[in-house]
FIKOL-313651 format. One record per residue: residue number from 1; x negated, y negated, z of N, C-alpha, C in turn. Coordinates in nm, 4 decimals. Layout:
BEGIN
+------+----------+----------+----------+----------+----------+----------+----------+----------+----------+
| resi |      nc1 |      nc2 |      nc3 |     cac1 |     cac2 |     cac3 |      cc1 |      cc2 |      cc3 |
+------+----------+----------+----------+----------+----------+----------+----------+----------+----------+
|  NUM |        X |        Y |        Z |        X |        Y |        Z |        X |        Y |        Z |
...
+------+----------+----------+----------+----------+----------+----------+----------+----------+----------+
***
This chain:
BEGIN
+------+----------+----------+----------+----------+----------+----------+----------+----------+----------+
| resi |      nc1 |      nc2 |      nc3 |     cac1 |     cac2 |     cac3 |      cc1 |      cc2 |      cc3 |
+------+----------+----------+----------+----------+----------+----------+----------+----------+----------+
|    1 |  -0.5740 |  -4.8863 |   1.8703 |  -0.4819 |  -4.7875 |   1.8162 |  -0.5526 |  -4.6517 |   1.8125 |
|    2 |  -0.4856 |  -4.5516 |   1.8642 |  -0.5438 |  -4.4174 |   1.8721 |  -0.4584 |  -4.3217 |   1.7894 |
|    3 |  -0.5207 |  -4.2574 |   1.6932 |  -0.4493 |  -4.1563 |   1.6143 |  -0.5165 |  -4.0220 |   1.6383 |
|    4 |  -0.4355 |  -3.9203 |   1.6419 |  -0.4940 |  -3.7877 |   1.6624 |  -0.5272 |  -3.7278 |   1.5264 |
|    5 |  -0.6466 |  -3.6787 |   1.5155 |  -0.6924 |  -3.6181 |   1.3907 |  -0.6450 |  -3.4735 |   1.3862 |
|    6 |  -0.6049 |  -3.4324 |   1.2690 |  -0.5624 |  -3.2946 |   1.2487 |  -0.6707 |  -3.2207 |   1.1720 |
|    7 |  -0.6971 |  -3.1000 |   1.2137 |  -0.7963 |  -3.0170 |   1.1461 |  -0.7432 |  -2.9800 |   1.0079 |
|    8 |  -0.8299 |  -2.9742 |   0.9093 |  -0.7909 |  -2.9439 |   0.7711 |  -0.7175 |  -2.8102 |   0.7602 |
|    9 |  -0.7576 |  -2.7123 |   0.8411 |  -0.6909 |  -2.5808 |   0.8385 |  -0.5446 |  -2.5948 |   0.8804 |
|   10 |  -0.5178 |  -2.6788 |   0.9792 |  -0.3801 |  -2.6999 |   1.0241 |  -0.2977 |  -2.7708 |   0.9166 |
|   11 |  -0.3600 |  -2.8648 |   0.8479 |  -0.2917 |  -2.9357 |   0.7396 |  -0.2564 |  -2.8387 |   0.6278 |
|   12 |  -0.3509 |  -2.7528 |   0.5923 |  -0.3250 |  -2.6539 |   0.4864 |  -0.2159 |  -2.5556 |   0.5266 |
|   13 |  -0.2170 |  -2.5116 |   0.6532 |  -0.1110 |  -2.4212 |   0.7015 |   0.0249 |  -2.4875 |   0.6892 |
|   14 |   0.0317 |  -2.6168 |   0.7240 |   0.1585 |  -2.6902 |   0.7134 |   0.2053 |  -2.6999 |   0.5685 |
|   15 |   0.1130 |  -2.7263 |   0.4769 |   0.1481 |  -2.7359 |   0.3348 |   0.2011 |  -2.6016 |   0.2841 |
|   16 |   0.1317 |  -2.4933 |   0.3192 |   0.1738 |  -2.3590 |   0.2778 |   0.3129 |  -2.3286 |   0.3313 |
|   17 |   0.3349 |  -2.3579 |   0.4589 |   0.4648 |  -2.3303 |   0.5211 |   0.5752 |  -2.4170 |   0.4606 |
|   18 |   0.5479 |  -2.5458 |   0.4446 |   0.6484 |  -2.6386 |   0.3909 |   0.6915 |  -2.6029 |   0.2492 |
|   19 |   0.6020 |  -2.5433 |   0.1723 |   0.6331 |  -2.5085 |   0.0340 |   0.6785 |  -2.3640 |   0.0169 |
|   20 |   0.6857 |  -2.2877 |   0.1270 |   0.7339 |  -2.1500 |   0.1205 |   0.6382 |  -2.0541 |   0.0530 |
|   21 |   0.5078 |  -2.0825 |   0.0628 |   0.4076 |  -1.9999 |  -0.0037 |   0.3537 |  -1.8884 |   0.0841 |
|   22 |   0.3964 |  -1.8817 |   0.2089 |   0.3421 |  -1.7818 |   0.3022 |   0.3541 |  -1.6397 |   0.2504 |
|   23 |   0.4730 |  -1.6060 |   0.2029 |   0.4976 |  -1.4694 |   0.1578 |   0.4112 |  -1.4336 |   0.0369 |
|   24 |   0.3987 |  -1.5243 |  -0.0582 |   0.3176 |  -1.4985 |  -0.1768 |   0.1703 |  -1.4811 |  -0.1437 |
|   25 |   0.1207 |  -1.5646 |  -0.0549 |  -0.0195 |  -1.5547 |  -0.0147 |  -0.0432 |  -1.4252 |   0.0608 |
|   26 |   0.0464 |  -1.3931 |   0.1542 |   0.0317 |  -1.2699 |   0.2326 |   0.0386 |  -1.1469 |   0.1422 |
|   27 |   0.1299 |  -1.1465 |   0.0450 |   0.1428 |  -1.0293 |  -0.0419 |   0.0186 |  -1.0109 |  -0.1296 |
|   28 |  -0.0499 |  -1.1193 |  -0.1635 |  -0.1720 |  -1.1059 |  -0.2432 |  -0.2861 |  -1.0451 |  -0.1624 |
|   29 |  -0.2765 |  -1.0499 |  -0.0301 |  -0.3794 |  -0.9934 |   0.0580 |  -0.3505 |  -0.8484 |   0.0970 |
|   30 |  -0.2328 |  -0.7979 |   0.0602 |  -0.1913 |  -0.6645 |   0.1047 |  -0.2884 |  -0.5513 |   0.0719 |
|   31 |  -0.3470 |  -0.5452 |  -0.0474 |  -0.4418 |  -0.4347 |  -0.0713 |  -0.5559 |  -0.4341 |   0.0302 |
|   32 |  -0.6098 |  -0.5520 |   0.0606 |  -0.7198 |  -0.5612 |   0.1563 |  -0.6741 |  -0.5246 |   0.2972 |
|   33 |  -0.5553 |  -0.5703 |   0.3331 |  -0.4998 |  -0.5394 |   0.4654 |  -0.4740 |  -0.3897 |   0.4771 |
|   34 |  -0.4172 |  -0.3295 |   0.3715 |  -0.3897 |  -0.1849 |   0.3727 |  -0.5172 |  -0.1063 |   0.3992 |
|   35 |  -0.6215 |  -0.1331 |   0.3213 |  -0.7457 |  -0.0576 |   0.3358 |  -0.8136 |  -0.0841 |   0.4699 |
|   36 |  -0.7973 |  -0.2035 |   0.5223 |  -0.8528 |  -0.2348 |   0.6537 |  -0.7815 |  -0.1538 |   0.7622 |
|   37 |  -0.6505 |  -0.1472 |   0.7564 |  -0.5710 |  -0.0769 |   0.8572 |  -0.5852 |   0.0751 |   0.8443 |
|   38 |  -0.5895 |   0.1257 |   0.7222 |  -0.5920 |   0.2710 |   0.7018 |  -0.7291 |   0.3306 |   0.7322 |
|   39 |  -0.8334 |   0.2493 |   0.7286 |  -0.9663 |   0.2967 |   0.7645 |  -1.0379 |   0.3670 |   0.6506 |
|   40 |  -1.1600 |   0.4068 |   0.6787 |  -1.2463 |   0.4656 |   0.5753 |  -1.1919 |   0.5970 |   0.5204 |
|   41 |  -1.1442 |   0.6841 |   0.6082 |  -1.0897 |   0.8129 |   0.5626 |  -0.9662 |   0.7903 |   0.4755 |
|   42 |  -0.8793 |   0.7010 |   0.5187 |  -0.7592 |   0.6696 |   0.4420 |  -0.7902 |   0.6043 |   0.3091 |
|   43 |  -0.8966 |   0.5259 |   0.3069 |  -0.9399 |   0.4595 |   0.1841 |  -0.9759 |   0.5617 |   0.0766 |
|   44 |  -1.0301 |   0.6752 |   0.1200 |  -1.0725 |   0.7788 |   0.0258 |  -0.9551 |   0.8576 |  -0.0318 |
|   45 |  -0.8411 |   0.8605 |   0.0377 |  -0.7302 |   0.9453 |  -0.0076 |  -0.6069 |   0.8675 |  -0.0532 |
|   46 |  -0.6098 |   0.7348 |  -0.0382 |  -0.4944 |   0.6557 |  -0.0801 |  -0.5351 |   0.5511 |  -0.1830 |
|   47 |  -0.4353 |   0.5071 |  -0.2591 |  -0.4566 |   0.3997 |  -0.3550 |  -0.3381 |   0.3045 |  -0.3473 |
|   48 |  -0.3653 |   0.1789 |  -0.3190 |  -0.2621 |   0.0761 |  -0.3176 |  -0.2120 |   0.0582 |  -0.4609 |
|   49 |  -0.0810 |   0.0716 |  -0.4806 |  -0.0252 |   0.0588 |  -0.6150 |   0.0390 |  -0.0784 |  -0.6364 |
|   50 |   0.1363 |  -0.1118 |  -0.5490 |   0.2035 |  -0.2409 |  -0.5664 |   0.2881 |  -0.2739 |  -0.4441 |
|   51 |   0.3348 |  -0.3964 |  -0.4420 |   0.4265 |  -0.4440 |  -0.3402 |   0.5432 |  -0.5075 |  -0.4133 |
|   52 |   0.6650 |  -0.4673 |  -0.3760 |   0.7833 |  -0.5193 |  -0.4435 |   0.8975 |  -0.5326 |  -0.3435 |
|   53 |   0.9426 |  -0.6548 |  -0.3210 |   1.0583 |  -0.6849 |  -0.2369 |   1.0567 |  -0.6109 |  -0.1034 |
|   54 |   0.9501 |  -0.6240 |  -0.0297 |   0.9394 |  -0.5657 |   0.1033 |   0.8875 |  -0.4232 |   0.1092 |
|   55 |   0.8718 |  -0.3609 |  -0.0066 |   0.8272 |  -0.2214 |  -0.0104 |   0.6858 |  -0.2113 |  -0.0666 |
|   56 |   0.6038 |  -0.1394 |   0.0072 |   0.4662 |  -0.1129 |  -0.0324 |   0.4636 |   0.0252 |  -0.0972 |
|   57 |   0.4009 |   0.0373 |  -0.2142 |   0.3902 |   0.1651 |  -0.2848 |   0.2450 |   0.2105 |  -0.2794 |
|   58 |   0.2247 |   0.3296 |  -0.2215 |   0.0913 |   0.3835 |  -0.2009 |   0.0836 |   0.5224 |  -0.2626 |
|   59 |  -0.0182 |   0.5449 |  -0.3456 |  -0.0432 |   0.6783 |  -0.4007 |  -0.1317 |   0.7542 |  -0.3013 |
|   60 |  -0.0922 |   0.8776 |  -0.2697 |  -0.1690 |   0.9618 |  -0.1776 |  -0.2098 |   1.0876 |  -0.2545 |
|   61 |  -0.3380 |   1.1235 |  -0.2442 |  -0.3933 |   1.2310 |  -0.3257 |  -0.3467 |   1.3714 |  -0.2886 |
|   62 |  -0.3030 |   1.3935 |  -0.1648 |  -0.2639 |   1.5298 |  -0.1273 |  -0.1351 |   1.5286 |  -0.0453 |
|   63 |  -0.0598 |   1.6373 |  -0.0594 |   0.0672 |   1.6507 |   0.0120 |   0.0507 |   1.6482 |   0.1639 |
|   64 |  -0.0484 |   1.7166 |   0.2212 |  -0.0633 |   1.7102 |   0.3674 |  -0.0894 |   1.5678 |   0.4182 |
|   65 |  -0.1710 |   1.4914 |   0.3467 |  -0.1962 |   1.3523 |   0.3866 |  -0.0719 |   1.2671 |   0.3668 |
|   66 |   0.0026 |   1.2919 |   0.2594 |   0.1264 |   1.2187 |   0.2349 |   0.2234 |   1.2412 |   0.3506 |
|   67 |   0.2317 |   1.3655 |   0.3972 |   0.3180 |   1.3986 |   0.5103 |   0.2713 |   1.3267 |   0.6376 |
|   68 |   0.1408 |   1.3294 |   0.6627 |   0.0843 |   1.2618 |   0.7802 |   0.1140 |   1.1123 |   0.7786 |
|   69 |   0.0944 |   1.0497 |   0.6642 |   0.1200 |   0.9062 |   0.6535 |   0.2687 |   0.8750 |   0.6657 |
|   70 |   0.3525 |   0.9616 |   0.6127 |   0.4974 |   0.9429 |   0.6259 |   0.5384 |   0.9457 |   0.7731 |
|   71 |   0.4781 |   1.0360 |   0.8493 |   0.5074 |   1.0426 |   0.9930 |   0.4610 |   0.9161 |   1.0662 |
|   72 |   0.3592 |   0.8498 |   1.0156 |   0.3038 |   0.7288 |   1.0770 |   0.3574 |   0.6004 |   1.0128 |
|   73 |   0.4567 |   0.6125 |   0.9258 |   0.5060 |   0.4993 |   0.8476 |   0.5427 |   0.3780 |   0.9333 |
|   74 |   0.6237 |   0.3981 |   1.0363 |   0.6667 |   0.2843 |   1.1187 |   0.5488 |   0.2176 |   1.1888 |
|   75 |   0.4547 |   0.2973 |   1.2341 |   0.3334 |   0.2443 |   1.2978 |   0.2547 |   0.1585 |   1.1980 |
|   76 |   0.2401 |   0.2072 |   1.0752 |   0.1662 |   0.1341 |   0.9732 |   0.2371 |   0.0045 |   0.9341 |
|   77 |   0.3686 |   0.0098 |   0.9201 |   0.4463 |  -0.1108 |   0.8894 |   0.4256 |  -0.2144 |   0.9987 |
|   78 |   0.4348 |  -0.1706 |   1.1226 |   0.4169 |  -0.2612 |   1.2360 |   0.2774 |  -0.3241 |   1.2370 |
|   79 |   0.1741 |  -0.2433 |   1.2116 |   0.0365 |  -0.2946 |   1.2104 |   0.0161 |  -0.3973 |   1.0995 |
|   80 |   0.0703 |  -0.3695 |   0.9825 |   0.0556 |  -0.4632 |   0.8703 |   0.1254 |  -0.5946 |   0.9017 |
|   81 |   0.2503 |  -0.5866 |   0.9473 |   0.3256 |  -0.7075 |   0.9779 |   0.2614 |  -0.7871 |   1.0913 |
|   82 |   0.2070 |  -0.7186 |   1.1907 |   0.1373 |  -0.7868 |   1.3001 |   0.0136 |  -0.8577 |   1.2462 |
|   83 |  -0.0588 |  -0.7910 |   1.1579 |  -0.1788 |  -0.8498 |   1.0978 |  -0.1438 |  -0.9768 |   1.0193 |
|   84 |  -0.0333 |  -0.9729 |   0.9466 |   0.0097 |  -1.0867 |   0.8649 |   0.0645 |  -1.1993 |   0.9528 |
|   85 |   0.1362 |  -1.1622 |   1.0583 |   0.1928 |  -1.2629 |   1.1477 |   0.3419 |  -1.2836 |   1.1316 |
|   86 |   0.4027 |  -1.2120 |   1.0399 |   0.5477 |  -1.2157 |   1.0222 |   0.5893 |  -1.0892 |   0.9476 |
|   87 |   0.7201 |  -1.0643 |   0.9434 |   0.7694 |  -0.9424 |   0.8791 |   0.7719 |  -0.9606 |   0.7280 |
|   88 |   0.6839 |  -0.8880 |   0.6604 |   0.6788 |  -0.8886 |   0.5149 |   0.7139 |  -0.7503 |   0.4621 |
|   89 |   0.6640 |  -0.6465 |   0.5302 |   0.6841 |  -0.5072 |   0.4887 |   0.8041 |  -0.4489 |   0.5628 |
|   90 |   0.8964 |  -0.3908 |   0.4881 |   1.0101 |  -0.3230 |   0.5491 |   1.0073 |  -0.1721 |   0.5237 |
|   91 |   0.9294 |  -0.1290 |   0.4225 |   0.9210 |   0.0129 |   0.3919 |   0.7896 |   0.0418 |   0.3207 |
|   92 |   0.7453 |   0.1650 |   0.3304 |   0.6303 |   0.2126 |   0.2544 |   0.6710 |   0.3414 |   0.1849 |
|   93 |   0.6475 |   0.3473 |   0.0549 |   0.6758 |   0.4671 |  -0.0223 |   0.5417 |   0.5325 |  -0.0536 |
|   94 |   0.5274 |   0.6581 |  -0.0103 |   0.4063 |   0.7355 |  -0.0375 |   0.4363 |   0.8331 |  -0.1496 |
|   95 |   0.3577 |   0.8299 |  -0.2555 |   0.3792 |   0.9195 |  -0.3702 |   0.2528 |   0.9931 |  -0.4024 |
+------+----------+----------+----------+----------+----------+----------+----------+----------+----------+
***
């Protein structure tokens, strides 16, 4: 009798998916993902505030940077969702 062994990581992924925990786990990683995507310069001028129902809230220290990030909003949403592997972010509010 031959059984195929499953890697523990695959088993855990299945458990997470079967229980609908993907979104909660991904949202808990958002601050780290944000700072990774925004880079060192962005890290100095932005502060991750919260995530609520598809919207990411980011504090930006200056109006010119807020404008720049607003212009790049769709690009940033796409990068975050690609990093996560599914659509979690639908909007980013810069304040």
